[in-house]
C-alpha positions in Angstrom: 22.7 -69.4 -78.0 19.3 -71.2 -78.4 18.7 -73.6 -81.1 17.0 -71.9 -84.1 13.5 -73.2 -84.9 11.6 -73.0 -88.1 8.4 -71.0 -87.8 5.7 -73.5 -88.8 3.0 -75.1 -86.6 3.7 -78.9 -86.5 1.0 -81.6 -86.1 2.1 -82.4 -82.6 1.9 -78.8 -81.4 -1.5 -78.4 -83.1 -3.0 -80.9 -80.6 -1.7 -79.0 -77.6 -3.9 -76.3 -76.1 -2.7 -72.7 -76.0 -2.6 -72.9 -72.2 -0.2 -75.8 -72.4 2.0 -74.0 -74.9 2.6 -71.0 -72.6 4.9 -72.6 -70.1 6.7 -74.5 -72.9 7.5 -71.3 -74.7 9.0 -69.8 -71.6 11.8 -72.5 -71.6 12.4 -73.1 -75.3 12.6 -70.8 -78.3 9.2 -70.3 -79.8 8.4 -71.9 -83.1 6.3 -70.2 -85.8 2.8 -70.8 -85.0 1.1 -67.7 -83.9 0.9 -64.2 -85.3 3.6 -61.7 -85.9 5.0 -60.3 -82.7 4.4 -56.7 -82.0 2.0 -56.4 -84.9 -1.5 -55.0 -85.5 -4.6 -56.3 -87.2 -4.9 -55.8 -91.0 -7.7 -56.5 -93.4 -7.3 -59.2 -96.0 -8.9 -56.8 -98.5 -5.9 -54.5 -98.1 -3.3 -57.3 -98.5 -5.2 -59.8 -100.6 -2.0 -61.7 -101.6 -1.5 -63.0 -98.1 -3.0 -66.5 -97.7 -3.1 -69.2 -95.1 -2.2 -72.9 -95.6 -4.7 -75.2 -94.0 -5.4 -78.8 -93.1 -8.1 -79.4 -90.6 -7.4 -83.2 -90.6 -3.8 -82.5 -89.4 -4.3 -79.3 -87.3 -7.9 -79.2 -86.2 -10.6 -76.7 -86.8 -10.1 -74.1 -84.2 -8.0 -71.9 -86.5 -9.4 -73.4 -89.7 -6.5 -75.8 -89.8 -4.0 -73.0 -90.4 -0.3 -74.0 -90.0 1.7 -71.8 -92.3 1.3 -68.7 -94.5 1.9 -68.1 -98.1 1.7 -65.4 -100.8 0.0 -65.3 -104.2 2.6 -64.9 -106.9 0.5 -65.9 -109.9 -3.3 -66.7 -110.3 -2.7 -70.4 -109.7 0.6 -70.2 -107.7 1.2 -69.7 -104.0 4.7 -69.4 -102.7 5.6 -70.6 -99.2 8.4 -72.1 -97.2 9.7 -75.5 -98.2 9.8 -76.6 -94.5 6.0 -76.1 -94.3 5.6 -79.1 -96.7 8.0 -81.3 -94.8 7.1 -84.5 -92.9 8.3 -82.8 -89.7 5.4 -80.3 -90.1 2.8 -82.4 -91.8 3.6 -85.8 -90.3 3.4 -87.3 -93.8 4.1 -86.6 -97.4 2.5 -83.5 -98.7 0.9 -85.5 -101.5 -0.9 -87.6 -98.8 -2.6 -84.5 -97.1 -5.9 -84.9 -98.9 -7.5 -81.7 -97.4 -4.6 -79.3 -98.0 -6.1 -76.0 -98.8 -5.2 -72.4 -99.4 -7.4 -69.8 -97.6 -7.5 -66.5 -99.5 -9.4 -63.3 -98.8 -10.2 -64.1 -95.2 -8.9 -62.0 -92.3 -10.4 -64.1 -89.5 -9.5 -67.7 -89.9 -12.7 -69.0 -88.3 -14.8 -66.3 -90.1 -16.8 -66.4 -93.3 -15.9 -65.0 -96.7 -12.9 -65.5 -98.9 -12.1 -68.8 -100.6 -10.7 -72.2 -99.6 -9.0 -73.6 -102.7 -7.6 -77.1 -103.0 -4.0 -77.7 -103.9 -3.4 -79.8 -107.0 0.4 -79.9 -107.0 3.5 -78.8 -105.1 7.1 -77.9 -106.0 10.0 -77.7 -103.5 13.2 -75.9 -104.5 15.8 -78.6 -105.4 18.3 -76.4 -103.6 16.5 -76.6 -100.3 18.6 -77.9 -97.4 16.5 -78.8 -94.4 19.7 -78.9 -92.2 20.4 -75.2 -92.7 17.1 -74.0 -94.2 18.9 -72.6 -97.1 16.7 -72.0 -100.2 13.6 -72.5 -98.0 11.0 -72.1 -100.8 8.1 -74.1 -102.2 5.3 -73.3 -104.6 1.8 -74.7 -104.5 -0.4 -75.0 -107.6 -4.0 -74.2 -107.0 -6.9 -76.2 -108.5 -8.7 -73.0 -109.2 -7.3 -69.7 -110.3 -7.5 -66.6 -108.2 -8.0 -63.1 -109.7 -4.8 -61.6 -111.2 -5.4 -58.6 -109.0 -4.3 -60.6 -106.0 -0.8 -61.3 -107.3 2.1 -59.7 -105.5 5.1 -58.9 -107.7 8.5 -60.3 -106.8 11.6 -58.1 -106.2 14.4 -59.1 -108.6 18.1 -59.3 -107.8 19.5 -55.9 -107.0 16.1 -54.4 -106.3 16.4 -51.4 -103.9 13.8 -53.1 -101.7 16.6 -55.4 -100.4 18.8 -52.5 -99.3 19.7 -52.4 -95.6 17.6 -49.9 -93.7 14.5 -50.4 -96.0 11.2 -50.5 -94.1 9.3 -53.7 -94.6 6.2 -55.5 -93.3 5.8 -59.1 -92.3 2.3 -60.7 -92.4 0.9 -63.8 -90.7 -1.5 -65.5 -88.3 1.2 -66.6 -85.9 2.2 -66.2 -82.3 1.6 -62.6 -81.1 4.0 -62.7 -78.2 6.3 -65.8 -78.4 4.5 -67.3 -75.5 1.9 -69.4 -77.4 -0.8 -66.7 -77.6 -2.2 -67.1 -81.1 -4.2 -64.6 -83.1 -7.3 -65.6 -85.0 -7.1 -62.7 -87.5 -4.4 -61.6 -89.9 -1.7 -59.3 -88.5 1.2 -57.3 -89.8 4.4 -56.0 -88.1 6.9 -53.4 -89.3 10.5 -54.5 -89.5 13.7 -53.2 -91.1 15.9 -55.0 -93.6 19.3 -55.6 -92.0 22.7 -55.9 -93.5 24.3 -59.2 -94.2 27.0 -58.4 -91.7 24.5 -57.8 -89.0 22.7 -61.1 -89.8 26.0 -63.1 -89.9 26.9 -61.6 -86.5 23.5 -62.7 -85.1 23.8 -66.2 -86.6 27.4 -67.2 -87.0 26.8 -71.0 -86.9 26.6 -73.6 -84.2 23.5 -74.2 -82.2 22.2 -70.7 -83.1 22.1 -71.5 -86.8 24.1 -70.0 -89.6 23.0 -67.2 -91.8 23.7 -67.8 -95.5 23.6 -64.5 -97.4 23.3 -66.1 -100.8 19.8 -67.5 -100.1 18.7 -65.6 -97.0 18.0 -62.1 -95.7 17.1 -61.0 -92.2 14.9 -58.2 -90.9 13.9 -57.1 -87.5 13.5 -54.3 -85.0 16.8 -52.9 -83.6 15.0 -52.3 -80.3 13.3 -55.7 -80.4 9.5 -56.3 -80.2 8.6 -56.8 -83.8 9.1 -60.1 -85.6 7.6 -63.1 -87.2 7.0 -66.0 -84.9 5.5 -69.5 -84.6 2.9 -70.2 -87.3 4.1 -67.4 -89.6 6.4 -69.7 -91.8 6.0 -69.1 -95.5 4.3 -65.7 -95.0 5.5 -62.7 -97.0 8.0 -60.0 -96.2 7.0 -57.1 -98.3 9.0 -53.9 -99.1 8.2 -51.1 -101.5 5.2 -53.1 -102.8 7.2 -56.2 -103.7 7.8 -59.6 -102.2 11.4 -59.8 -100.9 11.2 -62.7 -98.4 9.4 -65.6 -96.9 9.3 -66.3 -93.2 11.8 -69.1 -92.6 13.5 -69.3 -89.2 14.9 -67.5 -86.2 16.0 -67.8 -82.6 13.1 -66.8 -80.4 10.6 -64.1 -81.4 11.0 -60.3 -81.2 14.6 -60.3 -79.8 16.7 -57.4 -80.8 19.8 -59.6 -81.0 18.1 -62.4 -83.0 16.3 -60.9 -86.1 14.0 -63.0 -88.2 15.6 -64.9 -91.1 13.8 -65.0 -94.4 14.2 -66.8 -97.7 15.7 -64.3 -100.2 13.1 -64.6 -103.0 15.2 -63.2 -105.8 17.9 -65.8 -105.2 15.7 -68.9 -105.0 12.7 -68.2 -107.3 12.9 -70.2 -110.5 15.9 -72.2 -109.3 
C-alpha cells in the first residue's frame, strides 16, 4: 500500500511547474494541491464559507499563493487542517509567515472581487499528532471580521449528517485529477460518508496509514473518481448544510479502495 500523504501544497512543490508535477504524480501518491477530483465548478457566492489560505511569498502568485483551504466558522474564525500550518508545509513557523492571508468570496484565485484578510493569530489543537494526523485541526483568527452570513454551522456529536451513507460535498482549489493538473477556480465534488468499518479496512495501519475513528471520518465514491486531492487540505466536507469534516489525508486521489480521510469536526472542535 502506498504511503499516505497529507493534502496540502508544500513550499517545495509550489516552485515546481505543473508540467514537472505530472510525471511525479504518476509514480508517487498525489498530495493535496489541486482541486477536488471528479468535481465541477461552483460559485463562491453559493458557498461563501469556503476560503483559501494564501502566502504569495511562500507559494508564488500564479494561484494567488493558495496552498490550503479553510471554512468560516465565526466572523473572525477560519477552521483548517493543523498540518497546513506546519513547518513541513510552510517551511517556517506560521507566526513568521508575514503575508499569510485568507481569501474569501472569490471563486477564481487570480480573479478580482472578494477579500484578502490578514491572519492575526492561530491555534492548533493540542491533541494534534503529526505522525498519525489525528485531531488534524487548527483555527485562524482574522484581523477583520467577515459577515455573520458567511458562517457555516458545525455538526455536533451524534448529528445525523455523520451517518454512513449520507451524501456530502467536499470543496477546494486542489488537483483535479491526481496528476498535478490544478484548477484556478473553486470546485466541489459529491462523496458519501462511509462507515468506520469501511475506513478501518481501507487504512488498517502500516505504510498506508491508520484510520482513527475517534478523531477521523472518511468519505468517498464507492466506484472511485470523486475525492479531495493535493491542495485541498483544510477544506470543508459538508453534509445537510453543516460542517462535518476537514480535508486531512489519504492514499492517492479518487481511488475506490482508498477514500479520503477527514478530521471529525465534532470530536476535535473546542478540544
